[in-house]
Every structure is written in C-alpha cells, then in structure tokens.
C-alpha positions, 0 to 999 in steps of 0.5 A, a space after each residue: 500500500 505504501 507504493 499506492 500512497 506514493 503514487 497518490 502523493 506524486 499526483 499519479 493517482 487521484 484519491 478516487 483511483 487510490 481508493 478503488 485500487 486499494 480496495 481491489 488489492 485488499 480484497 484480492 486473495 491471490 496474485 491472479 485476483 489482483 491481475 483481474 482488476 478492471 482494465 481501466 484501473 489496471 491501465 492507471 496503475 500500470 502507467 503510474 508504475 512506469 512513471 515511478 520506474 517501479 521496475 527499476 526498484 524491483 531489479 536493483 540489487 538490495 542494499 547490504 550495509 557492512 556491519 
C-alpha cells in the first residue's frame, strides 16, 4: 500500500483511483485476483508504475550495509 500512497502523493493517482485500487488489492486473495482488476484501473496503475520506474526498484540489487 505504501507504493499506492506514493503514487497518490506524486499526483499519479487521484484519491478516487487510490481508493478503488486499494480496495481491489485488499480484497484480492491471490496474485491472479489482483491481475483481474478492471482494465481501466489496471491501465492507471500500470502507467503510474512506469512513471515511478517501479521496475527499476524491483531489479536493483538490495542494499547490504557492512556491519
């Protein structure tokens, strides 16, 4: 949900889109259920993800502190 909050805070999602996507994800029990999100919401989420470069975060090596 933090990513959705970030998308809203950066004005990539409206409050209404944020609420609708959040509700869909909250009720979804499987990844397949999330992927069954209505097409309009899915496109909005996908565009916001591209604009935030979410894929880069997913492919970046995790930060490991030298302790």
